[in-house]
C-alpha positions as CSV (number, residue, x, y, z in Angstrom):
1,T,9.7,27.8,4.5
2,A,7.9,25.1,6.3
3,D,9.8,22.5,8.3
4,L,8.6,19.2,6.8
5,H,10.2,17.1,9.5
6,K,8.6,19.0,12.4
7,T,6.3,17.0,14.7
8,T,2.8,18.3,14.7
9,A,0.5,18.6,17.7
10,A,-1.6,15.7,16.3
11,R,1.5,13.4,16.4
12,I,2.8,14.2,19.9
13,H,0.6,11.5,21.6
14,D,0.9,8.8,18.9
15,V,1.5,5.3,20.3
16,Y,3.2,2.8,18.2
17,E,2.6,-0.8,19.0
18,D,5.8,-2.8,18.8
19,V,4.4,-5.9,17.1
20,G,6.7,-8.9,17.7
21,C,8.7,-10.4,14.9
22,S,9.6,-14.1,14.7
23,S,13.3,-13.4,15.4
24,G,12.6,-11.4,18.6
25,G,12.1,-7.7,18.9
26,G,9.3,-5.8,17.2
27,A,8.8,-4.4,13.7
28,L,9.2,-0.8,15.0
29,T,12.5,-1.8,16.7
30,Y,13.8,-3.2,13.4
31,F,12.7,-0.1,11.5
32,Q,14.4,2.2,13.9
33,R,17.6,0.3,13.7
34,G,17.5,0.3,9.9
35,N,17.2,-3.4,9.8
36,M,13.7,-3.5,8.3
37,T,13.3,-5.9,5.4
38,S,10.7,-5.6,2.7
39,F,10.1,-6.2,-1.0
40,T,12.5,-4.8,-3.5
41,N,11.3,-2.3,-6.1
42,E,11.8,-4.9,-8.8
43,K,9.5,-7.3,-6.9
44,V,6.8,-4.7,-6.3
45,F,6.9,-3.4,-9.9
46,S,6.8,-6.9,-11.3
47,D,3.1,-7.2,-10.3
48,L,0.8,-6.0,-13.2
49,R,-1.8,-4.8,-10.8
50,F,0.6,-2.6,-8.9
51,R,2.1,-1.2,-12.1
52,L,-1.4,-0.4,-13.5
53,G,-2.4,1.3,-10.3
54,H,0.8,3.3,-10.2
55,A,0.4,4.4,-13.8
56,L,-3.2,5.5,-13.3
57,H,-2.2,7.5,-10.2
58,E,0.7,9.1,-12.0
59,A,-1.6,10.1,-14.8
60,G,-4.0,11.6,-12.3
61,V,-6.9,9.4,-13.5
62,A,-7.0,6.8,-10.7
63,Q,-10.4,7.9,-9.4
64,T,-12.2,8.1,-12.7
65,Q,-14.7,5.9,-14.5
66,Y,-12.0,5.3,-17.2
67,A,-9.6,3.9,-14.6
68,R,-12.4,1.6,-13.2
69,A,-13.1,0.3,-16.8
70,V,-9.4,-0.3,-17.4
71,V,-8.9,-2.2,-14.1
72,K,-12.1,-4.2,-14.7
73,K,-10.8,-5.3,-18.1
74,L,-7.2,-6.0,-17.2
75,V,-7.6,-7.4,-13.7
76,P,-10.6,-9.7,-14.0
77,R,-12.2,-11.0,-10.8
78,Q,-14.3,-14.1,-10.2
79,T,-17.8,-13.9,-8.8
80,E,-17.7,-14.7,-5.1
81,R,-18.6,-18.4,-4.7
82,T,-20.1,-18.1,-1.3
83,T,-22.2,-14.9,-1.8
84,G,-22.8,-14.8,-5.6
85,I,-21.8,-11.1,-5.5
86,E,-20.7,-9.8,-8.9
87,P,-17.3,-8.1,-9.0
88,H,-17.1,-4.3,-9.6
Protein backbone atom coordinates (compact mmCIF):
# COMPACT_ATOMS: atom_id res chain seq x y z
CA THR A 1 0.00 0.00 0.00
CA ALA A 2 1.08 3.57 -0.63
CA ASP A 3 2.06 5.89 2.20
CA LEU A 4 -0.28 8.85 1.74
CA HIS A 5 1.58 10.98 4.28
CA LYS A 6 5.03 10.52 2.73
CA THR A 7 6.76 13.68 1.54
CA THR A 8 7.42 13.58 -2.19
CA ALA A 9 10.56 14.81 -3.91
CA ALA A 10 8.59 17.74 -5.30
CA ARG A 11 7.69 18.92 -1.78
CA ILE A 12 11.13 18.69 -0.15
CA HIS A 13 12.14 22.21 -1.16
CA ASP A 14 8.78 23.92 -0.58
CA VAL A 15 9.02 27.27 1.14
CA TYR A 16 6.09 28.48 3.18
CA GLU A 17 5.77 32.18 3.71
CA ASP A 18 4.76 32.95 7.27
CA VAL A 19 2.34 35.79 6.56
CA GLY A 20 1.84 37.92 9.63
CA CYS A 21 -1.45 37.97 11.48
CA SER A 22 -2.79 40.99 13.34
CA SER A 23 -2.23 39.35 16.73
CA GLY A 24 1.44 38.56 16.05
CA GLY A 25 2.94 35.43 14.58
CA GLY A 26 2.08 34.16 11.15
CA ALA A 27 -0.76 32.13 9.71
CA LEU A 28 1.50 29.09 9.30
CA THR A 29 2.51 29.31 12.95
CA TYR A 30 -1.13 29.39 14.04
CA PHE A 31 -1.94 26.43 11.76
CA GLN A 32 0.95 24.37 13.12
CA ARG A 33 -0.13 25.05 16.70
CA GLY A 34 -3.71 24.05 15.91
CA ASN A 35 -4.93 27.58 16.65
CA MET A 36 -6.08 28.39 13.14
CA THR A 37 -9.55 29.87 12.98
CA SER A 38 -11.78 29.69 9.95
CA PHE A 39 -15.41 29.52 8.93
CA THR A 40 -17.61 26.81 10.39
CA ASN A 41 -19.21 24.21 8.14
CA GLU A 42 -22.58 25.80 8.88
CA LYS A 43 -21.34 29.19 7.70
CA VAL A 44 -19.79 27.82 4.50
CA PHE A 45 -22.79 25.68 3.61
CA SER A 46 -25.19 28.55 4.29
CA ASP A 47 -24.01 30.17 1.04
CA LEU A 48 -26.19 29.14 -1.93
CA ARG A 49 -23.30 29.47 -4.39
CA PHE A 50 -21.08 27.15 -2.37
CA ARG A 51 -23.84 24.56 -1.91
CA LEU A 52 -24.62 24.65 -5.63
CA GLY A 53 -20.98 24.22 -6.60
CA HIS A 54 -20.53 21.42 -4.08
CA ALA A 55 -23.62 19.59 -5.35
CA LEU A 56 -22.49 19.90 -8.97
CA HIS A 57 -19.03 18.56 -8.09
CA GLU A 58 -20.49 15.69 -6.07
CA ALA A 59 -22.73 14.77 -9.02
CA GLY A 60 -19.71 14.81 -11.33
CA VAL A 61 -21.22 17.40 -13.67
CA ALA A 62 -19.39 20.54 -12.55
CA GLN A 63 -17.49 20.96 -15.83
CA THR A 64 -20.46 20.45 -18.16
CA GLN A 65 -22.65 22.83 -20.17
CA TYR A 66 -25.54 21.77 -17.92
CA ALA A 67 -23.70 23.02 -14.83
CA ARG A 68 -22.86 26.29 -16.56
CA ALA A 69 -26.55 26.80 -17.45
CA VAL A 70 -27.67 26.05 -13.88
CA VAL A 71 -25.14 28.45 -12.38
CA LYS A 72 -26.03 31.14 -14.90
CA LYS A 73 -29.71 30.85 -14.00
CA LEU A 74 -29.39 30.57 -10.21
CA VAL A 75 -26.45 32.92 -9.61
CA PRO A 76 -27.11 35.90 -11.87
CA ARG A 77 -24.35 38.41 -12.49
CA GLN A 78 -24.55 42.04 -13.51
CA THR A 79 -22.88 43.38 -16.65
CA GLU A 80 -19.60 44.99 -15.66
CA ARG A 81 -20.26 48.72 -15.40
CA THR A 82 -16.80 49.82 -16.38
CA THR A 83 -16.16 47.49 -19.30
CA GLY A 84 -19.63 46.55 -20.55
CA ILE A 85 -18.56 42.89 -20.62
CA GLU A 86 -21.51 40.53 -20.48
CA PRO A 87 -21.32 37.83 -17.77
CA HIS A 88 -20.83 34.18 -18.71
